[in-house]
PDB file of N, CA, C, O and CB in Angstrom:
ATOM      1  N   MET A   1    -119.534 287.589 -91.310  1.00  0.00           N
ATOM      2  CA  MET A   1    -118.559 288.576 -91.168  1.00  0.00           C
ATOM      3  C   MET A   1    -117.298 288.128 -90.583  1.00  0.00           C
ATOM      4  O   MET A   1    -117.342 287.293 -89.680  1.00  0.00           O
ATOM      5  CB  MET A   1    -119.061 289.606 -90.423  1.00  0.00           C
ATOM      6  N   HIS A   2    -116.190 288.581 -90.989  1.00  0.00           N
ATOM      7  CA  HIS A   2    -114.940 288.193 -90.481  1.00  0.00           C
ATOM      8  C   HIS A   2    -114.639 288.559 -89.102  1.00  0.00           C
ATOM      9  O   HIS A   2    -115.111 289.638 -88.746  1.00  0.00           O
ATOM     10  CB  HIS A   2    -113.973 288.690 -91.273  1.00  0.00           C
ATOM     11  N   GLU A   3    -113.988 287.932 -88.282  1.00  0.00           N
ATOM     12  CA  GLU A   3    -113.808 288.192 -86.793  1.00  0.00           C
ATOM     13  C   GLU A   3    -112.884 289.466 -86.525  1.00  0.00           C
ATOM     14  O   GLU A   3    -112.812 289.972 -85.405  1.00  0.00           O
ATOM     15  CB  GLU A   3    -113.140 286.878 -86.087  1.00  0.00           C
ATOM     16  N   SER A   4    -112.247 289.904 -87.529  1.00  0.00           N
ATOM     17  CA  SER A   4    -111.463 291.126 -87.301  1.00  0.00           C
ATOM     18  C   SER A   4    -112.170 292.474 -87.624  1.00  0.00           C
ATOM     19  O   SER A   4    -111.595 293.557 -87.514  1.00  0.00           O
ATOM     20  CB  SER A   4    -110.227 291.037 -88.116  1.00  0.00           C
ATOM     21  N   TYR A   5    -113.455 292.328 -88.031  1.00  0.00           N
ATOM     22  CA  TYR A   5    -114.187 293.477 -88.096  1.00  0.00           C
ATOM     23  C   TYR A   5    -114.509 294.198 -86.801  1.00  0.00           C
ATOM     24  O   TYR A   5    -115.108 293.725 -85.835  1.00  0.00           O
ATOM     25  CB  TYR A   5    -115.322 293.174 -88.742  1.00  0.00           C
ATOM     26  N   ARG A   6    -113.982 295.497 -86.947  1.00  0.00           N
ATOM     27  CA  ARG A   6    -114.115 296.524 -85.821  1.00  0.00           C
ATOM     28  C   ARG A   6    -113.235 296.039 -84.598  1.00  0.00           C
ATOM     29  O   ARG A   6    -113.546 296.269 -83.429  1.00  0.00           O
ATOM     30  CB  ARG A   6    -115.717 296.697 -85.353  1.00  0.00           C
ATOM     31  N   ARG A   7    -112.215 295.412 -84.950  1.00  0.00           N
ATOM     32  CA  ARG A   7    -111.290 294.975 -83.981  1.00  0.00           C
ATOM     33  C   ARG A   7    -110.197 296.030 -83.947  1.00  0.00           C
ATOM     34  O   ARG A   7    -109.773 296.608 -84.948  1.00  0.00           O
ATOM     35  CB  ARG A   7    -110.750 293.557 -84.296  1.00  0.00           C
ATOM     36  N   ALA A   8    -109.771 296.230 -82.673  1.00  0.00           N
ATOM     37  CA  ALA A   8    -108.614 297.217 -82.414  1.00  0.00           C
ATOM     38  C   ALA A   8    -107.380 296.403 -82.360  1.00  0.00           C
ATOM     39  O   ALA A   8    -107.332 295.376 -81.683  1.00  0.00           O
ATOM     40  CB  ALA A   8    -108.779 298.069 -81.037  1.00  0.00           C
ATOM     41  N   PHE A   9    -106.356 296.848 -83.073  1.00  0.00           N
ATOM     42  CA  PHE A   9    -105.144 296.101 -83.031  1.00  0.00           C
ATOM     43  C   PHE A   9    -104.148 296.981 -82.366  1.00  0.00           C
ATOM     44  O   PHE A   9    -104.199 298.209 -82.446  1.00  0.00           O
ATOM     45  CB  PHE A   9    -104.685 295.646 -84.422  1.00  0.00           C
ATOM     46  N   GLU A  10    -103.154 296.264 -81.647  1.00  0.00           N
ATOM     47  CA  GLU A  10    -102.259 296.920 -80.836  1.00  0.00           C
ATOM     48  C   GLU A  10    -101.184 297.707 -81.711  1.00  0.00           C
ATOM     49  O   GLU A  10    -100.732 298.793 -81.351  1.00  0.00           O
ATOM     50  CB  GLU A  10    -101.626 295.903 -79.902  1.00  0.00           C
ATOM     51  N   THR A  11    -100.835 297.101 -82.825  1.00  0.00           N
ATOM     52  CA  THR A  11     -99.878 297.618 -83.758  1.00  0.00           C
ATOM     53  C   THR A  11    -100.311 297.482 -85.115  1.00  0.00           C
ATOM     54  O   THR A  11    -101.160 296.640 -85.409  1.00  0.00           O
ATOM     55  CB  THR A  11     -98.618 296.994 -83.608  1.00  0.00           C
ATOM     56  N   ARG A  12     -99.714 298.363 -86.101  1.00  0.00           N
ATOM     57  CA  ARG A  12    -100.084 298.384 -87.435  1.00  0.00           C
ATOM     58  C   ARG A  12     -99.671 297.040 -88.034  1.00  0.00           C
ATOM     59  O   ARG A  12    -100.368 296.538 -88.916  1.00  0.00           O
ATOM     60  CB  ARG A  12     -99.465 299.573 -88.153  1.00  0.00           C
ATOM     61  N   ARG A  13     -98.516 296.413 -87.570  1.00  0.00           N
ATOM     62  CA  ARG A  13     -98.080 295.107 -88.036  1.00  0.00           C
ATOM     63  C   ARG A  13     -99.186 293.949 -87.714  1.00  0.00           C
ATOM     64  O   ARG A  13     -99.421 293.053 -88.524  1.00  0.00           O
ATOM     65  CB  ARG A  13     -96.675 294.773 -87.340  1.00  0.00           C
ATOM     66  N   GLN A  14     -99.714 294.035 -86.697  1.00  0.00           N
ATOM     67  CA  GLN A  14    -100.865 292.955 -86.316  1.00  0.00           C
ATOM     68  C   GLN A  14    -102.108 293.180 -87.404  1.00  0.00           C
ATOM     69  O   GLN A  14    -102.669 292.249 -87.982  1.00  0.00           O
ATOM     70  CB  GLN A  14    -101.481 293.226 -84.579  1.00  0.00           C
ATOM     71  N   ALA A  15    -102.389 294.395 -87.550  1.00  0.00           N
ATOM     72  CA  ALA A  15    -103.348 294.605 -88.534  1.00  0.00           C
ATOM     73  C   ALA A  15    -103.020 294.191 -89.916  1.00  0.00           C
ATOM     74  O   ALA A  15    -103.870 293.612 -90.592  1.00  0.00           O
ATOM     75  CB  ALA A  15    -103.663 295.907 -88.538  1.00  0.00           C
ATOM     76  N   MET A  16    -101.861 294.448 -90.368  1.00  0.00           N
ATOM     77  CA  MET A  16    -101.286 293.993 -91.680  1.00  0.00           C
ATOM     78  C   MET A  16    -101.345 292.451 -91.740  1.00  0.00           C
ATOM     79  O   MET A  16    -101.827 291.826 -92.684  1.00  0.00           O
ATOM     80  CB  MET A  16     -99.766 294.503 -91.860  1.00  0.00           C
ATOM     81  N   ASP A  17    -100.845 291.948 -90.716  1.00  0.00           N
ATOM     82  CA  ASP A  17    -100.850 290.449 -90.595  1.00  0.00           C
ATOM     83  C   ASP A  17    -102.327 289.716 -90.802  1.00  0.00           C
ATOM     84  O   ASP A  17    -102.537 288.693 -91.455  1.00  0.00           O
ATOM     85  CB  ASP A  17    -100.287 290.099 -89.127  1.00  0.00           C
ATOM     86  N   GLU A  18    -103.247 290.478 -90.103  1.00  0.00           N
ATOM     87  CA  GLU A  18    -104.486 290.006 -90.141  1.00  0.00           C
ATOM     88  C   GLU A  18    -105.241 290.057 -91.542  1.00  0.00           C
ATOM     89  O   GLU A  18    -106.026 289.178 -91.899  1.00  0.00           O
ATOM     90  CB  GLU A  18    -105.168 290.705 -89.161  1.00  0.00           C
ATOM     91  N   VAL A  19    -104.932 291.136 -92.265  1.00  0.00           N
ATOM     92  CA  VAL A  19    -105.384 291.380 -93.664  1.00  0.00           C
ATOM     93  C   VAL A  19    -104.587 290.328 -94.527  1.00  0.00           C
ATOM     94  O   VAL A  19    -105.199 289.657 -95.359  1.00  0.00           O
ATOM     95  CB  VAL A  19    -105.091 292.964 -94.157  1.00  0.00           C
ATOM     96  N   ILE A  20    -103.479 290.203 -94.375  1.00  0.00           N
ATOM     97  CA  ILE A  20    -102.761 289.087 -95.183  1.00  0.00           C
ATOM     98  C   ILE A  20    -103.277 287.786 -94.958  1.00  0.00           C
ATOM     99  O   ILE A  20    -103.459 287.066 -95.940  1.00  0.00           O
ATOM    100  CB  ILE A  20    -101.314 289.009 -94.883  1.00  0.00           C
ATOM    101  N   ASP A  21    -103.554 287.352 -93.772  1.00  0.00           N
ATOM    102  CA  ASP A  21    -104.144 286.011 -93.422  1.00  0.00           C
ATOM    103  C   ASP A  21    -105.551 285.979 -94.039  1.00  0.00           C
ATOM    104  O   ASP A  21    -105.960 284.901 -94.471  1.00  0.00           O
ATOM    105  CB  ASP A  21    -104.206 285.766 -91.802  1.00  0.00           C
ATOM    106  N   TRP A  22    -106.290 287.031 -94.109  1.00  0.00           N
ATOM    107  CA  TRP A  22    -107.656 286.914 -94.617  1.00  0.00           C
ATOM    108  C   TRP A  22    -107.622 286.737 -96.164  1.00  0.00           C
ATOM    109  O   TRP A  22    -108.340 285.929 -96.754  1.00  0.00           O
ATOM    110  CB  TRP A  22    -108.502 288.184 -94.212  1.00  0.00           C
ATOM    111  N   MET A  23    -106.695 287.591 -96.790  1.00  0.00           N
ATOM    112  CA  MET A  23    -106.519 287.469 -98.143  1.00  0.00           C
ATOM    113  C   MET A  23    -105.968 286.165 -98.674  1.00  0.00           C
ATOM    114  O   MET A  23    -106.311 285.752 -99.781  1.00  0.00           O
ATOM    115  CB  MET A  23    -105.728 288.485 -98.530  1.00  0.00           C
ATOM    116  N   THR A  24    -105.170 285.551 -97.948  1.00  0.00           N
ATOM    117  CA  THR A  24    -104.686 284.177 -98.260  1.00  0.00           C
ATOM    118  C   THR A  24    -105.774 283.119 -98.305  1.00  0.00           C
ATOM    119  O   THR A  24    -105.903 282.273 -99.190  1.00  0.00           O
ATOM    120  CB  THR A  24    -103.666 283.758 -97.244  1.00  0.00           C
ATOM    121  N   PHE A  25    -106.674 283.306 -97.046  1.00  0.00           N
ATOM    122  CA  PHE A  25    -107.904 282.355 -97.036  1.00  0.00           C
ATOM    123  C   PHE A  25    -108.757 282.644 -98.179  1.00  0.00           C
ATOM    124  O   PHE A  25    -109.120 281.729 -98.918  1.00  0.00           O
ATOM    125  CB  PHE A  25    -108.772 282.483 -95.733  1.00  0.00           C
ATOM    126  N   TYR A  26    -109.109 283.870 -98.379  1.00  0.00           N
ATOM    127  CA  TYR A  26    -110.048 284.266 -99.499  1.00  0.00           C
ATOM    128  C   TYR A  26    -109.647 283.763-100.872  1.00  0.00           C
ATOM    129  O   TYR A  26    -110.470 283.268-101.642  1.00  0.00           O
ATOM    130  CB  TYR A  26    -110.153 285.777 -99.575  1.00  0.00           C
ATOM    131  N   ASN A  27    -108.279 283.910-101.177  1.00  0.00           N
ATOM    132  CA  ASN A  27    -107.951 283.566-102.457  1.00  0.00           C
ATOM    133  C   ASN A  27    -107.506 282.078-102.718  1.00  0.00           C
ATOM    134  O   ASN A  27    -107.629 281.555-103.825  1.00  0.00           O
ATOM    135  CB  ASN A  27    -106.947 284.458-102.848  1.00  0.00           C
ATOM    136  N   HIS A  28    -106.977 281.428-101.612  1.00  0.00           N
ATOM    137  CA  HIS A  28    -106.561 280.209-101.798  1.00  0.00           C
ATOM    138  C   HIS A  28    -107.283 279.023-101.277  1.00  0.00           C
ATOM    139  O   HIS A  28    -107.085 277.893-101.725  1.00  0.00           O
ATOM    140  CB  HIS A  28    -105.437 280.206-101.384  1.00  0.00           C
ATOM    141  N   ARG A  29    -108.113 279.287-100.335  1.00  0.00           N
ATOM    142  CA  ARG A  29    -108.825 278.117 -99.639  1.00  0.00           C
ATOM    143  C   ARG A  29    -110.331 278.352 -99.822  1.00  0.00           C
ATOM    144  O   ARG A  29    -111.032 277.340 -99.784  1.00  0.00           O
ATOM    145  CB  ARG A  29    -108.444 278.014 -98.020  1.00  0.00           C
ATOM    146  N   ARG A  30    -110.894 279.455-100.001  1.00  0.00           N
ATOM    147  CA  ARG A  30    -112.260 279.773-100.021  1.00  0.00           C
ATOM    148  C   ARG A  30    -112.882 279.295-101.220  1.00  0.00           C
ATOM    149  O   ARG A  30    -112.512 279.739-102.308  1.00  0.00           O
ATOM    150  CB  ARG A  30    -112.472 281.159 -99.880  1.00  0.00           C
ATOM    151  N   ILE A  31    -113.848 278.382-101.128  1.00  0.00           N
ATOM    152  CA  ILE A  31    -114.551 277.932-102.454  1.00  0.00           C
ATOM    153  C   ILE A  31    -115.650 278.776-102.767  1.00  0.00           C
ATOM    154  O   ILE A  31    -116.308 279.304-101.871  1.00  0.00           O
ATOM    155  CB  ILE A  31    -115.090 276.500-102.404  1.00  0.00           C
ATOM    156  N   HIS A  32    -115.902 278.944-103.990  1.00  0.00           N
ATOM    157  CA  HIS A  32    -116.990 279.933-104.506  1.00  0.00           C
ATOM    158  C   HIS A  32    -117.963 279.152-105.529  1.00  0.00           C
ATOM    159  O   HIS A  32    -117.527 278.425-106.422  1.00  0.00           O
ATOM    160  CB  HIS A  32    -116.258 281.275-105.302  1.00  0.00           C
ATOM    161  N   SER A  33    -119.169 279.359-105.321  1.00  0.00           N
ATOM    162  CA  SER A  33    -120.245 278.520-106.044  1.00  0.00           C
ATOM    163  C   SER A  33    -120.065 279.037-107.526  1.00  0.00           C
ATOM    164  O   SER A  33    -119.973 278.186-108.411  1.00  0.00           O
ATOM    165  CB  SER A  33    -121.895 278.769-105.417  1.00  0.00           C
ATOM    166  N   THR A  34    -120.018 280.198-107.810  1.00  0.00           N
ATOM    167  CA  THR A  34    -119.826 280.609-109.127  1.00  0.00           C
ATOM    168  C   THR A  34    -118.604 280.419-109.930  1.00  0.00           C
ATOM    169  O   THR A  34    -118.564 280.710-111.125  1.00  0.00           O
ATOM    170  CB  THR A  34    -120.041 281.792-109.127  1.00  0.00           C
ATOM    171  N   LEU A  35    -117.537 279.897-109.227  1.00  0.00           N
ATOM    172  CA  LEU A  35    -116.393 279.541-109.868  1.00  0.00           C
ATOM    173  C   LEU A  35    -116.275 277.982-109.926  1.00  0.00           C
ATOM    174  O   LEU A  35    -115.200 277.400-110.069  1.00  0.00           O
ATOM    175  CB  LEU A  35    -115.235 280.187-109.186  1.00  0.00           C
ATOM    176  N   GLY A  36    -117.593 277.311-109.791  1.00  0.00           N
ATOM    177  CA  GLY A  36    -117.471 275.843-109.830  1.00  0.00           C
ATOM    178  C   GLY A  36    -117.203 275.179-108.487  1.00  0.00           C
ATOM    179  O   GLY A  36    -116.943 273.976-108.501  1.00  0.00           O
ATOM    180  N   TYR A  37    -117.235 275.779-107.425  1.00  0.00           N
ATOM    181  CA  TYR A  37    -116.817 275.221-106.196  1.00  0.00           C
ATOM    182  C   TYR A  37    -115.185 275.081-106.072  1.00  0.00           C
ATOM    183  O   TYR A  37    -114.751 274.091-105.485  1.00  0.00           O
ATOM    184  CB  TYR A  37    -117.523 273.840-106.061  1.00  0.00           C
ATOM    185  N   VAL A  38    -114.421 275.889-106.523  1.00  0.00           N
ATOM    186  CA  VAL A  38    -113.064 275.918-106.399  1.00  0.00           C
ATOM    187  C   VAL A  38    -112.606 277.442-105.930  1.00  0.00           C
ATOM    188  O   VAL A  38    -113.319 278.445-105.958  1.00  0.00           O
ATOM    189  CB  VAL A  38    -112.438 275.447-107.779  1.00  0.00           C
ATOM    190  N   SER A  39    -111.325 277.356-105.523  1.00  0.00           N
ATOM    191  CA  SER A  39    -110.979 278.701-104.849  1.00  0.00           C
ATOM    192  C   SER A  39    -110.563 279.630-106.132  1.00  0.00           C
ATOM    193  O   SER A  39    -110.334 279.136-107.236  1.00  0.00           O
ATOM    194  CB  SER A  39    -109.636 278.541-103.633  1.00  0.00           C
ATOM    195  N   PRO A  40    -110.505 280.770-105.910  1.00  0.00           N
ATOM    196  CA  PRO A  40    -110.284 281.806-106.941  1.00  0.00           C
ATOM    197  C   PRO A  40    -108.832 281.597-107.574  1.00  0.00           C
ATOM    198  O   PRO A  40    -108.651 281.816-108.771  1.00  0.00           O
ATOM    199  CB  PRO A  40    -110.437 283.300-106.281  1.00  0.00           C
ATOM    200  N   ILE A  41    -107.930 281.219-106.837  1.00  0.00           N
ATOM    201  CA  ILE A  41    -106.600 280.753-107.293  1.00  0.00           C
ATOM    202  C   ILE A  41    -106.626 279.469-108.287  1.00  0.00           C
ATOM    203  O   ILE A  41    -106.046 279.446-109.372  1.00  0.00           O
ATOM    204  CB  ILE A  41    -105.759 280.405-106.012  1.00  0.00           C
ATOM    205  N   GLN A  42    -107.378 278.420-107.751  1.00  0.00           N
ATOM    206  CA  GLN A  42    -107.450 277.314-108.513  1.00  0.00           C
ATOM    207  C   GLN A  42    -108.122 277.573-109.960  1.00  0.00           C
ATOM    208  O   GLN A  42    -107.758 277.047-111.012  1.00  0.00           O
ATOM    209  CB  GLN A  42    -108.174 276.308-107.719  1.00  0.00           C
ATOM    210  N   PHE A  43    -109.148 278.467-109.797  1.00  0.00           N
ATOM    211  CA  PHE A  43    -109.936 278.864-110.909  1.00  0.00           C
ATOM    212  C   PHE A  43    -109.028 279.531-112.044  1.00  0.00           C
ATOM    213  O   PHE A  43    -109.084 279.240-113.239  1.00  0.00           O
ATOM    214  CB  PHE A  43    -111.044 279.838-110.410  1.00  0.00           C
ATOM    215  N   GLU A  44    -108.242 280.412-111.502  1.00  0.00           N
ATOM    216  CA  GLU A  44    -107.420 281.188-112.461  1.00  0.00           C
ATOM    217  C   GLU A  44    -106.344 280.103-113.058  1.00  0.00           C
ATOM    218  O   GLU A  44    -106.092 280.040-114.262  1.00  0.00           O
ATOM    219  CB  GLU A  44    -106.659 282.532-111.677  1.00  0.00           C
ATOM    220  N   LYS A  45    -105.769 279.298-112.119  1.00  0.00           N
ATOM    221  CA  LYS A  45    -104.813 278.246-112.672  1.00  0.00           C
ATOM    222  C   LYS A  45    -105.423 277.461-113.908  1.00  0.00           C
ATOM    223  O   LYS A  45    -104.805 277.327-114.964  1.00  0.00           O
ATOM    224  CB  LYS A  45    -104.444 277.188-111.505  1.00  0.00           C
ATOM    225  N   SER A  46    -106.622 276.982-113.694  1.00  0.00           N
ATOM    226  CA  SER A  46    -107.343 276.173-114.705  1.00  0.00           C
ATOM    227  C   SER A  46    -107.629 277.021-115.952  1.00  0.00           C
ATOM    228  O   SER A  46    -107.605 276.554-117.091  1.00  0.00           O
ATOM    229  CB  SER A  46    -108.685 275.609-114.113  1.00  0.00           C
ATOM    230  N   TRP A  47    -107.927 278.416-115.630  1.00  0.00           N
ATOM    231  CA  TRP A  47    -108.407 279.207-116.810  1.00  0.00           C
ATOM    232  C   TRP A  47    -106.951 279.427-117.632  1.00  0.00           C
ATOM    233  O   TRP A  47    -106.966 279.397-118.863  1.00  0.00           O
ATOM    234  CB  TRP A  47    -109.239 280.769-116.303  1.00  0.00           C
ATOM    235  N   HIS A  48    -105.968 279.601-117.060  1.00  0.00           N
ATOM    236  CA  HIS A  48    -104.641 279.934-117.832  1.00  0.00           C
ATOM    237  C   HIS A  48    -104.310 278.664-118.468  1.00  0.00           C
ATOM    238  O   HIS A  48    -103.843 278.745-119.604  1.00  0.00           O
ATOM    239  CB  HIS A  48    -103.372 280.468-116.881  1.00  0.00           C
ATOM    240  N   ALA A  49    -104.464 277.468-117.939  1.00  0.00           N
ATOM    241  CA  ALA A  49    -104.071 276.282-118.453  1.00  0.00           C
ATOM    242  C   ALA A  49    -104.937 276.072-119.789  1.00  0.00           C
ATOM    243  O   ALA A  49    -104.433 275.623-120.817  1.00  0.00           O
ATOM    244  CB  ALA A  49    -104.239 275.157-117.375  1.00  0.00           C
ATOM    245  N   ALA A  50    -106.102 276.389-119.694  1.00  0.00           N
ATOM    246  CA  ALA A  50    -107.051 276.263-120.945  1.00  0.00           C
ATOM    247  C   ALA A  50    -106.579 277.222-121.906  1.00  0.00           C
ATOM    248  O   ALA A  50    -106.430 276.773-123.043  1.00  0.00           O
ATOM    249  CB  ALA A  50    -108.613 276.549-120.640  1.00  0.00           C
ATOM    250  N   GLN A  51    -106.307 278.446-121.722  1.00  0.00           N
ATOM    251  CA  GLN A  51    -105.799 279.359-122.501  1.00  0.00           C
ATOM    252  C   GLN A  51    -104.557 278.786-123.389  1.00  0.00           C
ATOM    253  O   GLN A  51    -104.527 278.725-124.618  1.00  0.00           O
ATOM    254  CB  GLN A  51    -105.450 280.490-121.634  1.00  0.00           C
ATOM    255  N   LEU A  52    -103.615 278.413-122.548  1.00  0.00           N
ATOM    256  CA  LEU A  52    -102.505 277.708-123.225  1.00  0.00           C
ATOM    257  C   LEU A  52    -102.729 276.630-124.262  1.00  0.00           C
ATOM    258  O   LEU A  52    -102.166 276.612-125.357  1.00  0.00           O
ATOM    259  CB  LEU A  52    -101.753 277.132-122.259  1.00  0.00           C
ATOM    260  N   LEU A  53    -103.583 275.746-123.837  1.00  0.00           N
ATOM    261  CA  LEU A  53    -104.159 274.631-124.714  1.00  0.00           C
ATOM    262  C   LEU A  53    -104.864 275.266-126.019  1.00  0.00           C
ATOM    263  O   LEU A  53    -104.671 274.810-127.146  1.00  0.00           O
ATOM    264  CB  LEU A  53    -105.278 273.731-123.836  1.00  0.00           C
ATOM    265  N   LYS A  54    -105.605 276.241-125.779  1.00  0.00           N
ATOM    266  CA  LYS A  54    -106.139 276.942-127.026  1.00  0.00           C
ATOM    267  C   LYS A  54    -105.137 277.589-127.935  1.00  0.00           C
ATOM    268  O   LYS A  54    -105.312 277.531-129.152  1.00  0.00           O
ATOM    269  CB  LYS A  54    -107.082 278.001-126.632  1.00  0.00           C
ATOM    270  N   ALA A  55    -104.140 278.177-127.444  1.00  0.00           N
ATOM    271  CA  ALA A  55    -103.095 278.799-128.211  1.00  0.00           C
ATOM    272  C   ALA A  55    -102.173 277.785-128.879  1.00  0.00           C
ATOM    273  O   ALA A  55    -101.474 278.146-129.827  1.00  0.00           O
ATOM    274  CB  ALA A  55    -102.305 279.707-127.335  1.00  0.00           C
ATOM    275  N   ALA A  56    -102.139 276.537-128.429  1.00  0.00           N
ATOM    276  CA  ALA A  56    -101.160 275.610-128.966  1.00  0.00           C
ATOM    277  C   ALA A  56    -101.822 274.908-130.425  1.00  0.00           C
ATOM    278  O   ALA A  56    -101.169 274.084-131.065  1.00  0.00           O
ATOM    279  CB  ALA A  56    -100.816 274.422-127.723  1.00  0.00           C
TER     280      ALA A  56
END
């Protein structure tokens, strides 16, 4: 579970920053076994590149 779970933030900005940090990690650095052990962003980039090759 993520460390910000049930955490009280002093400001709305701190909470927003924490969410943005988590989303950045989740989408750009976290690897996922069902995606071939790559991050969701890398998977999408590869998928889009493959689609462009199919269309050519």
